[in-house]
C-alpha distance (Angstrom), angle and dihedral (degrees) to the residues before:
residue distance angle dihedral
M1 . . .
T2 3.82 . .
L3 3.81 123.0 .
K4 3.80 89.2 -114.4
N5 3.83 92.3 55.6
T6 3.78 90.5 45.8
L7 3.82 92.5 53.2
L8 3.80 91.8 45.8
G9 3.81 90.9 50.5
A10 3.81 91.0 50.5
A11 3.79 91.2 48.8
F12 3.80 93.2 50.4
G13 3.81 90.4 45.2
G14 3.80 91.5 51.5
A15 3.80 91.3 49.1
A16 3.79 90.4 49.9
L17 3.81 90.8 52.6
L18 3.77 91.0 49.8
M19 3.80 90.2 51.0
L20 3.80 90.7 48.9
G21 3.79 90.2 49.6
A22 3.78 91.2 50.3
G23 3.78 90.1 47.8
A24 3.81 91.7 51.4
A25 3.81 91.1 49.6
S26 3.78 91.4 49.2
A27 3.82 89.3 49.0
G28 3.80 90.4 61.8
Q29 3.81 101.2 -85.0
P30 3.82 110.6 131.4
A31 3.79 112.9 -117.4
G32 3.83 92.5 -162.2
P33 3.79 143.9 -19.5
P34 3.82 114.5 -31.9
P35 3.80 116.7 -100.2
G36 3.78 120.5 -103.9
P37 3.81 140.5 85.5
V38 3.78 120.8 -50.7
H39 3.79 110.8 -136.9
P40 3.81 130.0 -154.7
A41 3.81 92.3 -104.3
A42 3.81 88.0 65.0
T43 3.83 94.7 39.6
P44 3.83 104.1 36.6
K45 3.82 99.4 160.3
G46 3.78 109.9 114.1
H47 3.81 94.8 18.9
Y48 3.80 102.3 81.3
Q49 3.80 95.1 93.1
D50 3.80 88.1 67.0
L51 3.80 90.3 66.4
D52 3.81 92.1 70.9
K53 3.78 88.1 68.0
L54 3.82 92.3 60.9
P55 3.83 123.3 90.0
D56 3.80 121.1 -93.1
W57 3.83 108.2 -98.1
G58 3.80 94.3 157.3
G59 3.81 123.0 146.6
V60 3.78 125.0 34.0
W61 3.78 126.6 -62.4
I62 3.82 128.1 -138.9
V63 3.80 125.1 -169.6
A64 3.80 108.6 -96.0
F65 3.80 116.7 -150.0
Q66 3.79 109.8 -153.1
R67 3.78 120.4 -134.5
R68 3.77 120.3 -151.5
A69 3.77 112.8 -119.2
A70 3.79 117.3 -120.8
G71 3.81 109.9 -82.6
A72 3.79 93.8 8.9
P73 3.81 117.4 130.4
A74 3.78 116.6 -101.8
A75 3.78 116.4 -99.2
P76 3.80 114.9 -109.6
A77 3.78 112.0 -88.3
Q78 3.78 115.0 -102.0
E79 3.79 114.8 -113.9
P80 3.82 107.2 -107.4
I81 3.78 122.1 -123.5
K82 3.80 111.1 -94.6
P83 3.82 114.5 -154.8
K84 3.78 122.0 -169.9
G85 3.78 140.6 -166.6
I86 3.81 118.1 4.7
Y87 3.80 90.3 -11.1
K88 3.80 90.6 60.9
D89 3.80 89.8 46.7
R90 3.83 90.6 53.7
V91 3.81 91.9 50.3
E92 3.82 91.2 51.0
A93 3.81 90.8 47.0
G94 3.81 89.4 52.4
R95 3.79 91.7 51.1
A96 3.78 91.7 48.8
Y97 3.80 91.2 50.3
A98 3.80 91.9 50.0
A99 3.79 91.5 48.9
A100 3.80 90.3 53.0
H101 3.84 94.4 45.6
N102 3.81 103.9 49.4
G103 3.81 93.3 -93.3
E104 3.80 96.1 -50.2
P105 3.81 107.5 151.3
L106 3.78 121.8 -123.5
L107 3.81 103.1 -118.6
D108 3.78 126.9 -170.4
V109 3.80 94.8 -177.5
S110 3.80 137.0 45.1
S111 3.79 118.5 -82.5
C112 3.82 86.2 -118.0
T113 3.81 93.0 61.5
A114 3.80 114.0 115.7
P115 3.82 114.7 -117.0
G116 3.81 95.3 -130.7
T117 3.81 130.4 -150.7
P118 2.99 127.2 5.3
S119 3.83 97.6 4.1
I120 3.82 92.4 63.0
M121 3.80 87.5 66.4
G122 3.80 91.4 65.1
T123 3.81 105.1 46.3
G124 3.79 100.4 138.0
Q125 3.80 109.9 -143.9
Y126 3.80 98.1 23.8
P127 3.83 116.4 90.7
I128 3.81 128.1 -135.1
E129 3.81 128.9 -145.3
F130 3.82 125.1 -158.8
L131 3.80 120.0 -148.7
F132 3.79 119.5 -164.0
T133 3.82 115.6 -154.8
P134 3.80 128.7 158.1
G135 3.78 109.2 -66.9
R136 3.78 95.4 -3.4
V137 3.79 145.8 71.0
T138 3.81 114.1 -155.9
T139 3.79 121.3 -163.7
L140 3.80 115.9 -154.4
H141 3.82 115.2 -159.6
E142 3.77 124.6 -163.0
A143 3.82 87.4 -153.8
W144 3.81 110.1 87.6
T145 3.83 87.3 -13.7
G146 3.80 84.3 -89.3
Q147 3.78 127.6 175.6
R148 3.76 135.8 -172.1
R149 3.80 125.0 -158.6
I150 3.80 111.5 -150.6
Y151 3.82 109.6 -172.5
T152 3.78 116.4 -147.8
D153 3.82 98.7 169.8
G154 3.80 97.9 100.7
R155 3.79 99.9 -93.1
G156 3.79 120.7 135.9
H157 3.80 130.3 -132.2
I158 3.77 118.9 -67.2
P159 3.85 108.5 -92.0
A160 3.80 112.6 -94.3
D161 3.79 93.6 -116.5
E162 3.83 90.7 54.8
L163 3.80 100.0 37.9
E164 3.81 115.3 114.6
L165 3.79 111.8 -155.6
S166 3.82 114.7 -120.5
F167 3.80 140.8 172.0
Y168 3.79 93.5 -102.8
G169 3.79 99.3 32.3
D170 3.79 131.9 -149.0
S171 3.84 107.6 -50.3
I172 3.78 123.4 -165.4
G173 3.82 119.1 -179.6
H174 3.77 144.3 173.2
W175 3.77 136.2 -172.2
E176 3.80 122.5 -107.9
G177 3.77 100.5 -172.3
D178 3.81 105.4 -60.0
T179 3.83 93.6 -17.4
L180 3.78 121.9 97.8
V181 3.83 108.9 -144.2
V182 3.81 113.9 -160.0
N183 3.78 132.7 -173.5
T184 3.83 117.7 -169.3
I185 3.82 131.1 -173.3
G186 3.79 136.0 160.9
M187 3.82 104.5 60.1
K188 3.79 120.8 164.7
P189 3.84 114.8 -100.5
S190 3.82 89.9 -117.9
T191 3.82 92.4 66.2
K192 3.79 115.8 95.6
V193 3.80 139.8 -168.5
S194 3.83 114.6 -140.2
G195 3.80 87.8 -18.7
V196 3.82 94.5 -52.0
G197 3.77 122.6 120.2
H198 3.80 124.5 -139.7
S199 3.76 144.9 -140.2
P200 3.83 126.8 -122.3
K201 3.81 87.0 -94.2
Q202 3.80 94.2 68.6
V203 3.80 115.4 128.0
V204 3.82 125.2 -174.8
D205 3.82 118.7 -156.9
E206 3.79 122.4 -171.6
R207 3.81 135.8 -174.6
I208 3.81 109.4 -165.3
H209 3.79 120.1 -172.4
L210 3.82 144.8 139.6
D211 3.79 118.4 -91.5
P212 3.84 105.4 -100.1
N213 3.82 88.6 -139.1
D214 3.82 97.2 46.5
K215 3.80 122.1 27.7
D216 3.81 90.1 -163.3
V217 3.79 90.9 65.5
L218 3.80 122.3 78.1
I219 3.81 123.0 -164.3
D220 3.79 128.0 -157.1
E221 3.81 112.2 -164.9
I222 3.80 106.7 -161.8
T223 3.80 129.9 -167.0
V224 3.83 120.6 -175.2
T225 3.78 115.8 -162.9
D226 3.82 123.6 -172.0
P227 3.81 118.3 152.2
D228 3.82 92.4 -168.1
A229 3.82 98.6 47.0
L230 3.83 106.3 28.2
E231 3.80 131.9 54.5
Q232 3.80 89.2 -145.0
P233 3.84 137.1 -4.2
Y234 3.78 111.8 -70.8
K235 3.78 112.7 -131.5
Y236 3.81 128.5 -170.8
S237 3.79 138.9 141.3
V238 3.79 135.9 -137.5
R239 3.81 124.0 -151.0
Y240 3.79 123.9 -156.1
G241 3.79 133.4 -166.1
R242 3.80 119.6 -140.0
H243 3.82 122.7 -119.7
R244 3.78 114.7 -176.1
D245 3.82 94.5 179.1
L246 3.81 98.6 57.9
E247 3.82 134.4 84.4
L248 3.77 131.7 -159.3
L249 3.79 116.6 -98.8
E250 3.77 126.0 -139.2
F251 3.82 112.9 -93.8
I252 3.80 115.3 -165.3
C253 3.80 104.1 166.9
A254 3.81 96.0 176.9
E255 3.84 91.4 59.8
N256 3.81 89.3 79.3
D257 3.78 99.0 27.5
R258 3.79 109.3 118.9
N259 3.79 131.0 -176.4
G260 3.76 115.9 -147.8
L261 3.81 125.7 -160.2
G262 3.77 124.5 -106.9
A263 3.80 126.9 -142.6
D264 3.81 89.4 -87.1
G265 3.80 91.4 55.3
R266 3.79 94.6 -110.6
A267 3.78 124.2 129.2
I268 3.79 116.3 -98.5
F269 3.79 132.7 -170.9
T270 3.79 112.5 -97.4
Q271 3.79 112.9 -149.6
């Protein structure tokens, strides 16, 4: 084969590969990175010095239940959650079932199912750890080995037509001084707040900050809004005590989750 024929063959071969590549891209195969802004959470190099300006939330945090000192006035009662419509009907049906079955709850999910946002923020005996990285706060939960990604790099929520519902939702946050302000949407329908389900319109707002009188106490002020499921926004707060000498343990619920067999031979949930 002459050099000329060899060069022509290589040229035609290269053109054919380019055409194949173009065809693959047009068939839905990405030819490169997707378009759109690149935020600090995805490009952290050069942003770490900004973390020194944030408050110290080091260590792990465990829910702290306050006891009233002897002789001290009782704290004002927290306003109860007030469901409405079909969500109220479901709560009442659950109570009726429990009353007729020696207190056994009416569950529609496995006992190993994570509670989701915001309930994961109030799991009593299971600690939480906060990780600060450029453009993001990540919460690590010993319970269910859960994790939340709270983006603080200026991005908005995922568009509604692209949002995939999840247990912990789509969380967008920003800092107001030493307070982390978080707005979360997109939780799975199976997640509940104080035993009450929610509609697709549910929004969870949080203001997380250290107690000004005790820097070893963290407070999460939570507001749940759902015009279809609640008569009014449900507000409550969770307090945590700091423990710098503890670490999160591994929590694999499904390791000991067993399904027994009913009289018909089908698998049933074992509580």
